[in-house]
N, C-alpha and C positions, 0 to 999 in steps of 0.2 A: 350575511356573512361576514365574521371578520376573520383574519388568517388561519388566527388558533383555533377556531371553530372549523374551517377548512382540515388544517391538520388533525385537528382529533377524529373529523370525519373519515377521511381519508388511511388515516392511523400511521400518521407519518413518522415516529418514534421507530416504528418496525420494519418502516420502509429503508431508513437512513441506515439502521444498523445492516438491514439485507445489504443495502448495496456497500456497506463498509466493509463486510465482508467480503464482498465480489471484486473488491477492489485489491485488499489483501492476496486473495486465492488468484489475481487474474497474471499474478508474473511467476508462478508454482509451473506451467507448463514449460515455461522458458527453464527455470532452476532445474527441473527434471530431466528437461534433455541433455541439460550441460553437465549433470550429474551422470546419466547413464554413455554420453558419447564421448564423453570428457574432451569435447573439441569445442572450442573458443573462437574457429572462423565463421567469422559473418557479425560474430555479438559487437556492442559498441561501447564498450567500457566505460566511456565519456560520458554517454546517456546515462548510462546507470548512475554514475556519481551525481550529474543533476539531478536526476529522478529522487536518488537518498537526499541531498540536501533538500530537496522540496518539500520531500515526505517527513524529514526533520523541523523543519520549520511550521508546517502543518500541524504534526503532533505537538510539539508545543503550542502552537495558537489555542489547541484543542485544552493544550491544560492550564494557560493562562486566561483563559474563558469559561473553565469549567465544563468542557462540551466532551463529556467522556466516551462518544463513539468518535469524535475527530482525534481526539488523542490515543485511542486505543487503538483504534483501525490505521493510523499513520504509523505509530508506533512497530506493530504488526510489518506493517508494507516496508518501513526504513528496515526492519532486520533481516525479511526475504531479500530485498535488495540488497544488504552487505554480503550476506552468503552470498552469493551468485557474484558479487566483484570477487569476497576471497575466493572462490571456486574458478573463479575467470585466470589470477593470478596463477595459484595453484596448476593448475593444467597447463598452463602455459608452459 
């Protein structure tokens, strides 16, 4: 069985979209807590910057390779990160 057949059998496109959406939503609890408490203590803004640059790099990789899942999900994740960074500085 080829890898393409395995991917088809397990419905890989649906699985990878699900994980892409999970990736986007993974940081939403942190963002929500920041909005509710307006407390930045304990947050490492440096980590968010690094994470954001990585997300942008993979979004561009998805764009250049015509990988819609990677491009869309990483762009959305980078947007969540950008909002978190913005609010970090706003609430300080």
